[in-house]
GUPABA-485436 format. One record per residue: residue number from 0; residue in three letters; y, x, z of N, C-alpha, C in turn. Coordinates in Angstrom, 3 decimals, decimal comma. Each point is the difference from the previous one (the first is absolute). Example, Ala and Ser with C-alpha at 12.3 -4.5 7.8 and 13.67 -1.06 7.14 Angstrom:
residues 2
<site><n>0</n><res>ALA</res><n_py>-5,690</n_py><n_px>13,190</n_px><n_pz>7,800</n_pz><ca_py>1,190</ca_py><ca_px>-0,890</ca_px><ca_pz>0,000</ca_pz><c_py>1,200</c_py><c_px>0,900</c_px><c_pz>0,000</c_pz></site>
<site><n>1</n><res>SER</res><n_py>1,050</n_py><n_px>-0,350</n_px><n_pz>-0,720</n_pz><ca_py>1,190</ca_py><ca_px>0,820</ca_px><ca_pz>0,060</ca_pz><c_py>1,090</c_py><c_px>-0,770</c_px><c_pz>0,730</c_pz></site>
END
This chain:
residues 50
<site><n>0</n><res>UNK</res><n_py>146,889</n_py><n_px>90,066</n_px><n_pz>-95,401</n_pz><ca_py>-0,165</ca_py><ca_px>0,630</ca_px><ca_pz>-0,459</ca_pz><c_py>-1,270</c_py><c_px>1,043</c_px><c_pz>0,408</c_pz></site>
<site><n>1</n><res>UNK</res><n_py>-0,356</n_py><n_px>0,001</n_px><n_pz>1,158</n_pz><ca_py>-0,870</ca_py><ca_px>0,619</ca_px><ca_pz>0,615</ca_pz><c_py>-1,034</c_py><c_px>-0,032</c_px><c_pz>-0,471</c_pz></site>
<site><n>2</n><res>UNK</res><n_py>-0,719</n_py><n_px>-0,862</n_px><n_pz>-0,827</n_pz><ca_py>-1,147</ca_py><ca_px>-0,037</ca_px><ca_pz>-0,635</ca_pz><c_py>-1,620</c_py><c_px>0,316</c_px><c_pz>0,934</c_pz></site>
<site><n>3</n><res>UNK</res><n_py>0,536</n_py><n_px>-0,482</n_px><n_pz>1,576</n_pz><ca_py>-1,237</ca_py><ca_px>-0,365</ca_px><ca_pz>0,792</ca_pz><c_py>-0,196</c_py><c_px>-1,623</c_px><c_pz>-0,076</c_pz></site>
<site><n>4</n><res>UNK</res><n_py>-1,371</n_py><n_px>0,042</n_px><n_pz>0,603</n_pz><ca_py>0,094</ca_py><ca_px>-1,470</ca_px><ca_pz>0,312</ca_pz><c_py>0,601</c_py><c_px>-0,638</c_px><c_pz>1,222</c_pz></site>
<site><n>5</n><res>UNK</res><n_py>-0,151</n_py><n_px>-1,094</n_px><n_pz>-0,167</n_pz><ca_py>1,277</ca_py><ca_px>-0,511</ca_px><ca_pz>1,582</ca_pz><c_py>-0,959</c_py><c_px>0,053</c_px><c_pz>1,079</c_pz></site>
<site><n>6</n><res>UNK</res><n_py>0,502</n_py><n_px>0,811</n_px><n_pz>1,113</n_pz><ca_py>-0,701</ca_py><ca_px>-0,103</ca_px><ca_pz>1,143</ca_pz><c_py>-0,138</c_py><c_px>1,407</c_px><c_pz>0,474</c_pz></site>
<site><n>7</n><res>UNK</res><n_py>0,093</n_py><n_px>1,063</n_px><n_pz>-1,497</n_pz><ca_py>-0,697</ca_py><ca_px>1,149</ca_px><ca_pz>0,147</ca_pz><c_py>0,591</c_py><c_px>0,687</c_px><c_pz>1,290</c_pz></site>
<site><n>8</n><res>UNK</res><n_py>1,233</n_py><n_px>0,071</n_px><n_pz>0,160</n_pz><ca_py>0,377</ca_py><ca_px>0,763</ca_px><ca_pz>1,461</ca_pz><c_py>0,795</c_py><c_px>-0,949</c_px><c_pz>0,966</c_pz></site>
<site><n>9</n><res>UNK</res><n_py>0,278</n_py><n_px>-1,212</n_px><n_pz>-0,298</n_pz><ca_py>0,703</ca_py><ca_px>-0,928</ca_px><ca_pz>1,049</ca_pz><c_py>-1,524</c_py><c_px>-1,211</c_px><c_pz>0,462</c_pz></site>
<site><n>10</n><res>UNK</res><n_py>-1,404</n_py><n_px>0,535</n_px><n_pz>-0,473</n_pz><ca_py>-0,875</ca_py><ca_px>-0,909</ca_px><ca_pz>0,505</ca_pz><c_py>-0,916</c_py><c_px>0,767</c_px><c_pz>0,990</c_pz></site>
<site><n>11</n><res>UNK</res><n_py>0,724</n_py><n_px>1,239</n_px><n_pz>0,468</n_pz><ca_py>-0,531</ca_py><ca_px>1,117</ca_px><ca_pz>0,994</ca_pz><c_py>0,499</c_py><c_px>-0,597</c_px><c_pz>1,009</c_pz></site>
<site><n>12</n><res>UNK</res><n_py>-1,207</n_py><n_px>-0,556</n_px><n_pz>1,085</n_pz><ca_py>0,356</ca_py><ca_px>-0,228</ca_px><ca_pz>1,307</ca_pz><c_py>0,646</c_py><c_px>1,082</c_px><c_pz>0,956</c_pz></site>
<site><n>13</n><res>UNK</res><n_py>1,407</n_py><n_px>-0,573</n_px><n_pz>0,745</n_pz><ca_py>0,604</ca_py><ca_px>1,269</ca_px><ca_pz>0,695</ca_pz><c_py>0,713</c_py><c_px>0,804</c_px><c_pz>-0,352</c_pz></site>
<site><n>14</n><res>UNK</res><n_py>0,170</n_py><n_px>-0,004</n_px><n_pz>-1,399</n_pz><ca_py>0,889</ca_py><ca_px>1,206</ca_px><ca_pz>-0,815</ca_pz><c_py>1,378</c_py><c_px>-0,765</c_px><c_pz>0,292</c_pz></site>
<site><n>15</n><res>UNK</res><n_py>0,955</n_py><n_px>0,940</n_px><n_pz>0,369</n_pz><ca_py>1,622</ca_py><ca_px>-0,381</ca_px><ca_pz>0,350</ca_pz><c_py>0,173</c_py><c_px>-0,007</c_px><c_pz>-1,467</c_pz></site>
<site><n>16</n><res>UNK</res><n_py>1,556</n_py><n_px>-0,520</n_px><n_pz>-0,330</n_pz><ca_py>0,387</ca_py><ca_px>0,080</ca_px><ca_pz>-1,057</ca_pz><c_py>0,438</c_py><c_px>1,406</c_px><c_pz>-0,297</c_pz></site>
<site><n>17</n><res>UNK</res><n_py>0,493</n_py><n_px>0,575</n_px><n_pz>0,779</n_pz><ca_py>0,248</ca_py><ca_px>1,735</ca_px><ca_pz>-0,127</ca_pz><c_py>-1,202</c_py><c_px>0,684</c_px><c_pz>-0,589</c_pz></site>
<site><n>18</n><res>UNK</res><n_py>-1,623</n_py><n_px>-0,361</n_px><n_pz>0,542</n_pz><ca_py>-0,934</ca_py><ca_px>0,432</ca_px><ca_pz>-0,377</ca_pz><c_py>-0,052</c_py><c_px>-0,110</c_px><c_pz>-1,417</c_pz></site>
<site><n>19</n><res>UNK</res><n_py>0,183</n_py><n_px>-1,497</n_px><n_pz>-0,237</n_pz><ca_py>-0,398</ca_py><ca_px>-0,318</ca_px><ca_pz>-1,368</ca_pz><c_py>0,718</c_py><c_px>0,461</c_px><c_pz>-0,838</c_pz></site>
<site><n>20</n><res>UNK</res><n_py>1,186</n_py><n_px>-0,001</n_px><n_pz>0,146</n_pz><ca_py>1,039</ca_py><ca_px>1,022</ca_px><ca_pz>-0,729</ca_pz><c_py>-0,096</c_py><c_px>1,212</c_px><c_pz>-0,232</c_pz></site>
<site><n>21</n><res>UNK</res><n_py>-0,458</n_py><n_px>0,785</n_px><n_pz>0,628</n_pz><ca_py>-0,759</ca_py><ca_px>1,670</ca_px><ca_pz>0,062</ca_pz><c_py>-1,331</c_py><c_px>-0,427</c_px><c_pz>-0,659</c_pz></site>
<site><n>22</n><res>UNK</res><n_py>-0,992</n_py><n_px>-0,667</n_px><n_pz>-0,009</n_pz><ca_py>-0,930</ca_py><ca_px>0,121</ca_px><ca_pz>-0,791</ca_pz><c_py>0,004</c_py><c_px>-0,439</c_px><c_pz>-1,152</c_pz></site>
<site><n>23</n><res>UNK</res><n_py>1,049</n_py><n_px>-0,556</n_px><n_pz>-0,615</n_pz><ca_py>0,474</ca_py><ca_px>-0,211</ca_px><ca_pz>-1,253</ca_pz><c_py>0,713</c_py><c_px>1,337</c_px><c_pz>-0,821</c_pz></site>
<site><n>24</n><res>UNK</res><n_py>0,336</n_py><n_px>0,665</n_px><n_pz>0,897</n_pz><ca_py>0,861</ca_py><ca_px>1,326</ca_px><ca_pz>-0,516</ca_pz><c_py>0,787</c_py><c_px>-0,407</c_px><c_pz>-1,138</c_pz></site>
<site><n>25</n><res>UNK</res><n_py>-0,480</n_py><n_px>0,873</n_px><n_pz>-0,965</n_pz><ca_py>0,886</ca_py><ca_px>-0,002</ca_px><ca_pz>-1,372</ca_pz><c_py>-0,796</c_py><c_px>-0,477</c_px><c_pz>-0,873</c_pz></site>
<site><n>26</n><res>UNK</res><n_py>-1,185</n_py><n_px>-1,015</n_px><n_pz>0,107</n_pz><ca_py>-1,017</ca_py><ca_px>-0,579</ca_px><ca_pz>-1,053</ca_pz><c_py>0,967</c_py><c_px>-0,807</c_px><c_pz>-0,545</c_pz></site>
<site><n>27</n><res>UNK</res><n_py>0,910</n_py><n_px>-0,446</n_px><n_pz>-0,259</n_pz><ca_py>0,615</ca_py><ca_px>-0,984</ca_px><ca_pz>-0,977</ca_pz><c_py>0,668</c_py><c_px>0,867</c_px><c_pz>-0,770</c_pz></site>
<site><n>28</n><res>UNK</res><n_py>0,129</n_py><n_px>1,038</n_px><n_pz>-0,355</n_pz><ca_py>0,603</ca_py><ca_px>1,122</ca_px><ca_pz>-0,986</ca_pz><c_py>-0,595</c_py><c_px>-0,032</c_px><c_pz>-1,034</c_pz></site>
<site><n>29</n><res>UNK</res><n_py>-1,565</n_py><n_px>0,349</n_px><n_pz>-0,118</n_pz><ca_py>-0,634</ca_py><ca_px>-0,121</ca_px><ca_pz>-1,276</ca_pz><c_py>0,270</c_py><c_px>-1,290</c_px><c_pz>-0,820</c_pz></site>
<site><n>30</n><res>UNK</res><n_py>-0,163</n_py><n_px>-1,359</n_px><n_pz>0,971</n_pz><ca_py>0,394</ca_py><ca_px>-0,988</ca_px><ca_pz>-0,941</ca_pz><c_py>1,454</c_py><c_px>-0,361</c_px><c_pz>-0,664</c_pz></site>
<site><n>31</n><res>UNK</res><n_py>0,912</n_py><n_px>0,588</n_px><n_pz>0,688</n_pz><ca_py>1,427</ca_py><ca_px>-0,001</ca_px><ca_pz>-0,162</ca_pz><c_py>0,068</c_py><c_px>0,993</c_px><c_pz>-1,306</c_pz></site>
<site><n>32</n><res>UNK</res><n_py>-0,693</n_py><n_px>1,145</n_px><n_pz>-0,272</n_pz><ca_py>0,236</ca_py><ca_px>0,876</ca_px><ca_pz>-0,999</ca_pz><c_py>-0,468</c_py><c_px>-0,366</c_px><c_pz>-1,226</c_pz></site>
<site><n>33</n><res>UNK</res><n_py>-1,009</n_py><n_px>-0,740</n_px><n_pz>0,492</n_pz><ca_py>-0,844</ca_py><ca_px>-0,962</ca_px><ca_pz>-1,222</ca_pz><c_py>1,098</c_py><c_px>-0,953</c_px><c_pz>-0,685</c_pz></site>
<site><n>34</n><res>UNK</res><n_py>0,513</n_py><n_px>-0,740</n_px><n_pz>0,664</n_pz><ca_py>0,876</ca_py><ca_px>-1,188</ca_px><ca_pz>-0,479</ca_pz><c_py>1,189</c_py><c_px>0,554</c_px><c_pz>-0,569</c_pz></site>
<site><n>35</n><res>UNK</res><n_py>0,721</n_py><n_px>1,256</n_px><n_pz>0,481</n_pz><ca_py>1,105</ca_py><ca_px>0,820</ca_px><ca_pz>-0,428</ca_pz><c_py>-0,606</c_py><c_px>0,171</c_px><c_pz>-1,205</c_pz></site>
<site><n>36</n><res>UNK</res><n_py>-1,065</n_py><n_px>0,849</n_px><n_pz>-0,145</n_pz><ca_py>-0,538</ca_py><ca_px>0,633</ca_px><ca_pz>-1,484</ca_pz><c_py>-0,129</c_py><c_px>-1,186</c_px><c_pz>-1,121</c_pz></site>
<site><n>37</n><res>UNK</res><n_py>-0,951</n_py><n_px>-1,564</n_px><n_pz>0,300</n_pz><ca_py>0,285</ca_py><ca_px>-0,608</ca_px><ca_pz>-0,769</ca_pz><c_py>1,305</c_py><c_px>-0,531</c_px><c_pz>-0,491</c_pz></site>
<site><n>38</n><res>UNK</res><n_py>1,135</n_py><n_px>-0,355</n_px><n_pz>0,811</n_pz><ca_py>0,818</ca_py><ca_px>-0,571</ca_px><ca_pz>-0,402</ca_pz><c_py>0,862</c_py><c_px>1,096</c_px><c_pz>-0,970</c_pz></site>
<site><n>39</n><res>UNK</res><n_py>0,164</n_py><n_px>0,975</n_px><n_pz>0,234</n_pz><ca_py>0,470</ca_py><ca_px>1,401</ca_px><ca_pz>-0,842</ca_pz><c_py>-0,601</c_py><c_px>-0,094</c_px><c_pz>-1,344</c_pz></site>
<site><n>40</n><res>UNK</res><n_py>-1,445</n_py><n_px>0,182</n_px><n_pz>-0,196</n_pz><ca_py>-0,578</ca_py><ca_px>-0,214</ca_px><ca_pz>-1,181</ca_pz><c_py>0,569</c_py><c_px>-1,310</c_px><c_pz>-0,552</c_pz></site>
<site><n>41</n><res>UNK</res><n_py>-0,330</n_py><n_px>-1,146</n_px><n_pz>0,653</n_pz><ca_py>0,781</ca_py><ca_px>-1,159</ca_px><ca_pz>-0,962</ca_pz><c_py>1,329</c_py><c_px>-0,086</c_px><c_pz>-0,439</c_pz></site>
<site><n>42</n><res>UNK</res><n_py>0,275</n_py><n_px>0,531</n_px><n_pz>0,873</n_pz><ca_py>1,845</ca_py><ca_px>0,495</ca_px><ca_pz>-0,560</ca_pz><c_py>0,044</c_py><c_px>0,727</c_px><c_pz>-1,295</c_pz></site>
<site><n>43</n><res>UNK</res><n_py>-0,940</n_py><n_px>1,510</n_px><n_pz>0,105</n_pz><ca_py>0,052</ca_py><ca_px>0,599</ca_px><ca_pz>-1,143</ca_pz><c_py>-0,712</c_py><c_px>-0,439</c_px><c_pz>-1,352</c_pz></site>
<site><n>44</n><res>UNK</res><n_py>-1,002</n_py><n_px>-1,005</n_px><n_pz>0,311</n_pz><ca_py>-0,678</ca_py><ca_px>-0,456</ca_px><ca_pz>-0,898</ca_pz><c_py>1,215</c_py><c_px>-1,180</c_px><c_pz>-0,697</c_pz></site>
<site><n>45</n><res>UNK</res><n_py>0,658</n_py><n_px>-0,518</n_px><n_pz>0,581</n_pz><ca_py>0,860</ca_py><ca_px>-0,546</ca_px><ca_pz>-0,221</ca_pz><c_py>1,217</c_py><c_px>0,040</c_px><c_pz>-0,967</c_pz></site>
<site><n>46</n><res>UNK</res><n_py>0,264</n_py><n_px>1,395</n_px><n_pz>0,896</n_pz><ca_py>1,225</ca_py><ca_px>0,579</ca_px><ca_pz>-1,209</ca_pz><c_py>-0,724</c_py><c_px>0,196</c_px><c_pz>-1,423</c_pz></site>
<site><n>47</n><res>UNK</res><n_py>-0,839</n_py><n_px>1,261</n_px><n_pz>0,026</n_pz><ca_py>-0,647</ca_py><ca_px>0,360</ca_px><ca_pz>-1,076</ca_pz><c_py>-0,301</c_py><c_px>-1,141</c_px><c_pz>-1,028</c_pz></site>
<site><n>48</n><res>UNK</res><n_py>-0,363</n_py><n_px>-1,458</n_px><n_pz>0,430</n_pz><ca_py>-0,407</ca_py><ca_px>-0,907</ca_px><ca_pz>-1,052</ca_pz><c_py>1,524</c_py><c_px>-0,466</c_px><c_pz>-0,437</c_pz></site>
<site><n>49</n><res>UNK</res><n_py>0,870</n_py><n_px>-0,027</n_px><n_pz>0,507</n_pz><ca_py>1,322</ca_py><ca_px>-0,183</ca_px><ca_pz>-0,079</ca_pz><c_py>0,592</c_py><c_px>0,883</c_px><c_pz>-1,570</c_pz></site>
END
């Protein structure tokens, strides 16, 4: 869900796991919000079509 290429954070030499997580921060939030919005809109479309 991050939308980042493989190794974007994990491929940095010498970066600890804690530092990787800190670097990512809340980066996943926009993708999760978009997925949730798509799900809700699909459900709305289905209820209007019924």
